[in-house]
C-alpha positions, 0 to 999 in steps of 0.5 A: 530108411528105404521104406520111407523113401519108397513111401515118398515115391508113391501116391494115392490116385482114384480112377475117373475113367475106365482103363486096364493097366499094370494095376488091373482093371480100374474104373470110377467105382474102384477104390483109390490105389497106390502107384509110383509118382511117375505112373500117376503123372502118366495116368493123369496126363491121359485123363484116367486118374486124379489125386486122392488124399487119404486124410480127406477120406478118413476125416471127411465130415458130413456137412449138415444141411441147413436148408432142410426141406420142409415136412411133407405134411405141412398145411397148405395155406388157404386160397382167398375167396375159396370155401374150406371144408369143415 
């Protein structure tokens, strides 16, 4: 029961600016980390972190690019009035 309460008191956050704190050095390239809700509120108020949803990271599908670029070897249309080789 105490473990459930402890889990509810902590949240995952992701650094958006470099900072040094009780958590050690954190910056934009640091993985998300777990902090107490009060600490998260303090870090957010200072613009250092943003909320991070664990489920979003695990299940984030890669969107398909429906507007994919055309192949690089596609023929260039002829310009009217110009002779073409051949």
